N, C-alpha and C positions, 0 to 999 in steps of 0.2 A: 504493500500500500504506500510506503514512504517514497517509492520511486515514481509514483504516478503524480501527474499534475494535481495541485490542490487549489482551493479558493485562497485568494490573496488577502492577508490581514492588513487593512489599511484605514478602516473607518474609525473616526473619533466621535466624541459625544455630540458635537454640533452637527456633524454630518448625519448621524443616526436620527437626530431630532428633525432635521430638514427632510430626510427620507420619510419619516413617519408622518410629519405634517403634510408632505406632498401627497402621500397615499390617502391621508384623511381628507385633504382638500378643505381648508378653512372656508372657502367660498360655498361649500355645501350648505352653509347656513341659509344662503339666498335661494338655492335650488329647491329646498324643501320648506321654505318659509310659509307659503300659503297653506300647505297641507298640515304642517306642524301647528300653525296658528289656529286652524279650525279644530284640530284634535285636542289642543290644550285649552280651548275656550278663550283664547287670547292671552292667557297667563304664561307667556313665553319664558319670563325670568324664572318663575318657580319650576316650570317644566325642565328647563336646562339645569337648574340646581339639583333636582331629583335625579336626572339622568347622570349628572356628574358624580353624584354619590354612589350610584350603582356601578358605574364604570371605575371609580376610584378603587373600590375594594377588589375588583377583578384585576386592575392594573397592579395593585399591591401583590396579588397572587402570582401574576406573571413575573414580577421583579424578584420574588422569592425563588421561583422555579428556574429562572434563567441563571441564577447564581448556583443552584444545585446541579444543573445540566447545561453548561454554556456551549451547546452544539446546535446546529440547524435542526429544525423539526417542529418547533413550537409546541402546541397542545398535544400533538401526536407523541412526541418524545416524552413530555412530562407525564402523560397518562400511562404510556407504555412502561416507563421505569418506576413510577410511583405506585401504580395500582396493578395493572396486568397487561402483558403485551397484546393480547387479543382485543381487549377493550381499547387499548391505545390505537390499534389499527382502525377500529370502527370510528373512534373520535377523529383520527386523521382523515378517514374517508369522508366524514361529514365536513371537516374543515376544508377538504379539497373543493367542495362546492363554493365556499366563501372565496378562496384564492383564485380558482380557475375562472370564475364568472366575474370577478372584480375588473379585470382588464376589459371585458366586454361592456360593462357599464360605462367605463371611461370612454371607450371607443364610440359607443352609441351616442353618449352625451356630446362628445366632440363633433360627431357627424351631424347631429341635430342642430347644434348652434352654428356650425359652419354653413349648413344648408339654409339656415335663417338669414345669414349674412349674404350668401351667394345662392339664391333660389334656383338658378339655372343648373347648378351642379347637384346631382342626386346624392342622397345620404350614403349609398353604398360605395360611391367613389371615395368619399372621405374615410370610410371604414377601411378600405384597401390601403389608402395612402398612410393612414395612421398606423396600421398594423406593420407595414414595412419599416417606417421610421422607428417605431418602438423596438422592433427586432434589432435594427442596426445599432441603436444607442445602447441597448443592453448587452449586445455581443462585444462591443468595444471595451466595456469594463465598468465595474461598480463605481470607480471614481468619477467617470463621466456622468453617471446617473446621479450621484450625490451633488455634483456641481449644478446640473440642470434643476434638480429638486430645490436646491438652495435659492437659486434665482427666482423660481416660481413662488416659493413660500414668501420671500421678501416682497415680491410684487403684490401678492394677495394681502399680506399684512398692511402694506402701505395703502391699498385701496380701502380696506376695512377702517383704517385710521382716518383716511380722508372722508369716508362716509360718516363716521362719528363726528368729525369736525364740522361737517355741513349741518348736522343736527344741532350741535352745540351753538353754532352761529344762529340758527333759527330761534333757539331758545333765548339767546342773548339779545337778539333784535326784536323779540316779541312776535315772531312769525309762527311760533309753535303754540300748542295749547298750554304748555307749562311755562312758567316764568322763572323757575329755579332748576338747577341741575341736580339737586338733592331731594329725593322723595322716597318714602317707604312704601308707597302704593304698589309698585311692581312686585314687592315681596309679600303682599297680602293677597289672599285668595278671593277676597270680597264675596261675591255671590256665586262664584264658580265652584261646583262640587269638586272635592279632591279626587274623586274617581276619574273625572274628566282630565284633570291635570296629570294624573298618573298615566292615563292613556296617551297623552301628549308626550310624556317622558319616555314611554316605551318606544314611540316612533323616533324620538329625538336621539335615542341611543345610537341609531345608525350614523349620526353625525360624528361620533367619536371613534368609529371603526378605523383602525390604522395603527394605533399604538401597539397592538399585538403583533402586527406584521413584522416589526423590526426585529423580533426574536428570531426570525428565520435567517437573519444576517449575522448571527453570533460568531460564526467562524470566519467572517470577513472583518471582524471588529477587534481593535486593540483592547486587551484586557476586558473581554466581554462581561465577566462576572461583576465588574464595577461600572462599566460604560453603559451597558444595556439598561439596567435598572434605573440609573439616573435619567437616561433618555426617555424611558417610558413615563416617568412622573412629569418630566418637563413637557412632553408632548400633550399629555392629558390636561395639565394645569394651564398651559398656554392656550389650548383650544377652549377650555372652559372660560377663561378670562375674556377671550374674544367673543364667544357666543353670548355670554351673559351681558357683556358691555353693549353689544349691538341691541340685544333684546331690551335692556334697561332704557337706553336712550330713545329707541323707537316707541317704547311703551309710554314714556312720560311725555314725549313730544307730540305723538299722534295717537292718542288713545281711541279716537273714533275712526281710525283708518279702516276702510272697507275695500273689498275687491270682489270681482265676479268670477274670476277663474283662478283657482289656487295654483295652477301650474305656472302662471306668469305674474303672480302676486308680487314677487320680489322686484320684478322689472317696474311694475307700477309704483312700488314704494321708492325705489331708487330715483325714478323720474320725479316723484313728488319732492324728494329731498334735494336733488341736485340738477333737475332739468335734463335737457337733451345731452348736454356735455357729459354729465356723470353717467347717464344711462348708456351712452356709447362706450365710455371707458369700462363700464360694468361688463358689457358683452365681451370686450376684448380680453379683460382679465379672466373672465369665466372660461373662455376658450383655452387660454394658456394654462389655467388651473386643471382643467380636465385632461389636457395633454400630459402634464407631469404626473397626474394621478395614474394615468395609464402606464407611464414609465416605471413608477414605483410598484404598481400592481404586478407587472410582468417580472420585475426583480424578485418580489416576494414569492410568487407561485413557482418560479423556476428553482429557487433555493429550497422550497418545500419539496418539490419533486426530486431534487438532488438527494435530500435526506431520506426519502422513501426508497430511492434507488440504491443508496449506499447500504441501507438495512435489508436489501433484497426483498422488500415488500413489493416493489415494482422491479421489472427486469434491470439488473444491476449494470450490465454493460452499456445500456442505453441511457438510463436516467442519472447515473453517477459519473458520467463522462465529463471531464473538464478539459477545455481547449488548452493545449500546451503554451500557446502564445498569449491569448487574452485572459487566461485564468478564469473563465466564465463557463457555465453549463450550456454550451452552444446548442446541443441537441434539444434540451428542454425548452430553450428560447424559441427554437424553430417549431417545436410541437405546439407550444402555447400560441404562437402566432397563427399557425394553421387552424387551431381550434377557435381562435377569436374571430375568424371569418364568419362564424355563426351570427355575429353582430349584424350581418346583412339579412338575417332571416327571423330573428326573434325580437321581442320588444323589451323595453326597460323593466316593466313590471315582472316579467318572467325571470330576468337576470337577478333583480333585487330579491325575489322570492328565494332563490337558491342561496344567495349571499347571507340573508337574514337567518335562515335555518342553520347553515354551517357555522356562522360566527357565534350565535347564542349557544349552540350545543357545545362548541369548543370552550367558550368562556365558563360554562357551568362546570365542566370537568377539570379545567385548570384550577378552579377554586377547590374542588374536591381533592385534587392531586396534592395540594399544599397540606391538607389534613393527613392524607395517607402517608406522605413522605416524612414530614417533620413531626407531626403529633403522634402518629402510630408507629412508624418504622424507627425513627430516631429518638422517640420518646421524649421530646422536648415539651415538658408538661409543668414547668414552673408557672407561677401566677401570670407573669408577663408573657411567657411563651404560649400559655393557653389562650391568651387574648390574640396574640399574633398568628398562631398556627391552628387555632380552632375557631374562635369567635369571628375574627375578621373574614376568613374564607367561607365560613358558614353563612354569614350575611351576604357575601358576594354570590355564593351559589344559589341561595334562596331567592335573591332579588332577580338575578339573571334567569334562573329556572322559571320563575313566575312570568317574566317577560316572554320567555319561549312559549308558554302556554297561551299567550295572547295573540300569537300568530293565527291567521285565518286557517280554516279547515283544509283548504286545498294545499296550502304551504306545508302543513304538517303531514298530509298524505304523501306529497311528493318527497318530503324528507325521509319518511319511513320507507318509501319505495327505494330510494337511493341507498339507505342503510341496508336494506334487504339484499340489494345487488352486491354491496360490499361484503356482507356476511357470506354469500354464496361464493364470491371470489376467494375469500379467506379459506372456506371449506375445501374448495377444489384445489387450491394451492397447497394446502397442508397434506392433501392426499397424493399429489403428484411429485412433491419434492420434499427435501428435508425442511422441517419447520423453521421459518425465518425467525420465530420468536426466541430461538436459542442464541441468536447473534447478539452480542453486547458491545457497543462502541462507546460506552460511557467513559472509558479511560483512554480512548483513542486520541492522539494528538494530531493536529493538522499542520503540516510543515508550512512555514511562511514562504512567501514568494522570494 
């Protein structure tokens, strides 16, 4: 193994943060604004606070597990090693839905917005172009991905800051409903039932997806045991601050804001705040954001496939191959690119359905893995350790598991069907070859470039 090409360790904390935020796409706040506003009964600040708390406990569990197992594989690796290899496979199989359909979401969104700007060019043309570009950028190497992601995240944060400044100007000049920047009203539920706000929070959790994906790059990170946990918390906290700040300012400045179509509610809001100039800039930044989300999504799924290939869960010669020059999983990148051409034939709702089921299933079991590894296996049971390794992950598992049950019936049926296929694959594989579950790479070191 030591003579084979390996992933190159080069990523630092700030690069991991940029990659995670790029995958998450801070501008996602605007793309789901109308739907989230309706779901939360207008109480966006409270809904985002609740979603942040749910994600925070899960982020904590990820930070613990990446310290225990600083190798590629994410929830699959953690469940496999902390609980049982076969359960780990099924969790990884569910997570595969999240990772492999995430690039399609980015590609479709990119195609839709580009078609809006250039109506004469069909969406499928943009899907093809986007796929080719994503493949080339990812093949060249992880450093190029990190640089592109960094630029995109900075641009998105600058736009969000500009948007908030426009609202502050309206408040200061008396053009907004509020005459003060400080108000407790957005933090009070008023006459909106808490069940409505929690429903909004369940949907809003989608806006935080991305912090987990950076764990797939543990073997390309310098000192991953320290770097990845720091990056995870920074990603979640930075996103929460941005989302809550935008919600707060819009809620106090335009409490009576209404819209007819939830899909383009954000465009209406941006135009209200900054006119045609800001709305044009909004479309441009959103297109850039969806492009870099696609870059980061491809990076994550190809590293996850690499982990499954190295463990012989998937054919090892194909999925664990690393290009000797680029030090990237080129075959995986090409396979994901080919699969992503499905973006020409499916809609966003279908892709989001797969992603939601996979992500929430993985989140639930990562929380359970913390309990299994630290509290049960390592017997860390002092008062403080009980809080850290039992209470915190229990809260995270319960919260995320509850959100999983809130998915619609069709989503759950599709998810169960996918897991059934995975179970059958596992059964056949165990009959045809030596069980992959006996392989253990927990102590394997990956040579640096």
